[in-house]
C-alpha positions as CSV (number, residue, x, y, z in Angstrom):
1,X,-0.3,-0.2,-0.1
2,X,1.7,3.6,-0.9
3,X,0.5,6.8,-0.7
4,X,-0.3,8.7,-3.9
5,X,2.2,11.5,-4.9
6,X,-0.5,14.0,-4.2
7,X,-0.9,13.0,-0.7
8,X,3.2,12.7,-0.3
9,X,3.3,16.5,-2.0
10,X,0.6,17.7,0.2
11,X,1.7,16.5,3.3
12,X,5.1,18.3,2.5
13,X,3.3,21.4,1.6
14,X,1.6,21.3,5.0
15,X,4.8,20.3,6.9
16,X,6.5,23.5,5.3
17,X,3.6,25.8,6.3
18,X,3.8,24.7,9.8
19,X,7.8,25.1,10.3
20,X,7.6,28.2,8.3
21,X,4.4,29.9,8.7
22,X,2.8,31.6,5.6
23,X,4.3,31.1,2.4
24,X,3.8,32.3,-1.0
25,X,3.2,30.0,-4.3
26,X,6.7,30.8,-5.7
27,X,8.3,30.0,-2.1
28,X,6.6,26.7,-1.7
29,X,7.2,26.1,-5.5
30,X,11.1,26.5,-5.1
31,X,11.3,24.7,-1.4
32,X,9.4,21.8,-2.8
33,X,10.8,21.3,-6.3
34,X,7.4,21.3,-7.9
35,X,5.8,23.6,-10.3
36,X,3.3,26.3,-9.1
37,X,0.3,24.8,-11.2
38,X,0.8,21.8,-9.6
39,X,1.1,23.3,-6.1
40,X,-2.0,25.4,-6.9
41,X,-4.3,22.0,-7.4
42,X,-2.7,20.8,-4.2
43,X,-3.5,23.9,-2.2
44,X,-6.8,24.4,-3.7
45,X,-7.9,21.1,-2.5
46,X,-6.4,22.0,1.0
47,X,-8.3,25.0,1.4
48,X,-11.5,23.5,0.4
49,X,-10.7,20.8,3.0
50,X,-10.2,23.6,5.8
51,X,-6.7,22.7,6.2
52,X,-5.1,25.8,4.8
53,X,-6.2,29.4,4.2
54,X,-4.9,31.8,1.4
55,X,-4.2,35.7,1.9
56,X,-4.3,37.7,-1.3
57,X,-2.1,40.8,-1.6
58,X,1.4,41.6,-1.6
59,X,2.1,40.3,1.7
60,X,-0.2,37.2,0.9
61,X,0.5,33.5,0.6
62,X,-0.6,30.4,2.1
63,X,-1.0,29.6,5.6
64,X,-2.4,26.7,7.9
65,X,-6.1,27.6,9.0
66,X,-5.4,26.2,12.5
67,X,-2.2,25.5,14.5
68,X,-0.6,22.2,13.5
69,X,-1.5,20.6,17.0
70,X,-5.1,21.0,15.6
71,X,-4.7,19.4,12.4
72,X,-4.2,15.4,11.9
73,X,-2.9,13.5,9.0
74,X,-6.2,11.9,8.4
75,X,-7.7,15.2,8.0
76,X,-4.7,16.4,5.3
77,X,-5.5,13.0,3.3
78,X,-9.2,13.4,3.3
79,X,-8.7,17.1,2.0
80,X,-6.5,15.5,-1.0
81,X,-9.1,13.0,-1.5
82,X,-6.5,10.3,-0.4
83,X,-8.3,9.1,2.9
84,X,-8.1,5.2,3.4
85,X,-11.3,2.8,2.8
86,X,-10.7,-0.6,2.5
87,X,-14.0,-2.0,3.5
88,X,-14.6,-3.9,0.4
89,X,-12.2,-6.3,-1.4
90,X,-13.1,-4.3,-4.6
91,X,-16.2,-2.9,-6.2
92,X,-17.3,-5.9,-8.0
93,X,-17.3,-8.2,-5.0
94,X,-20.8,-9.0,-4.0
95,X,-20.4,-12.0,-1.9
96,X,-22.0,-11.5,1.0
97,X,-19.8,-13.9,2.8
98,X,-16.4,-12.6,1.3
99,X,-13.5,-13.8,3.7
100,X,-11.9,-10.5,3.1
101,X,-14.4,-8.1,4.1
102,X,-13.7,-8.2,7.9
103,X,-9.8,-8.0,7.5
104,X,-9.9,-5.1,5.1
105,X,-12.2,-3.2,7.5
106,X,-10.5,-3.9,10.6
107,X,-7.0,-2.7,8.4
108,X,-9.1,0.4,7.4
109,X,-10.2,1.2,10.9
110,X,-6.9,0.6,12.3
111,X,-5.0,3.0,9.7
112,X,-7.9,5.8,10.0
113,X,-7.6,5.5,14.0
114,X,-3.6,6.1,13.8
115,X,-3.8,8.8,11.0
116,X,-6.3,10.7,13.6
117,X,-4.3,10.1,16.3
118,X,-1.1,11.8,14.5
119,X,-1.2,15.6,14.1
120,X,0.9,17.8,11.9
121,X,2.9,19.2,15.2
122,X,3.6,15.2,15.9
123,X,5.2,15.2,12.3
124,X,7.0,18.6,12.7
125,X,8.1,17.4,16.4
126,X,9.5,14.2,14.9
127,X,11.6,16.3,12.0
128,X,13.2,18.5,14.8
129,X,14.4,15.1,16.8
130,X,16.4,14.2,13.7
């Protein structure tokens, strides 16, 4: 199981905003090495999801909508359309007694509980310990 590039880059952007505060699109583009056009898509999704906010004007830029301790990783992934839902083995499976359903449901619940328990501040603090 892998996170999409959208999820990895979106988490990185949130991390950078959590560490460095408000930043412009060109600053984020330079720090991540990704195009402004691609980052705009991610930032738009994060803004719609209530994770970040945008400020217009000469001193404008993007910043987190709340303190990093109030934003969990599951919320970021959900905003990016990359949440974990493994309740069914696949959409075509119609077997009421599918042996995989319980295991996938348990796995999905465990992953989501873990991602909900980890905050952006935890991620930042882990980085600072290195």
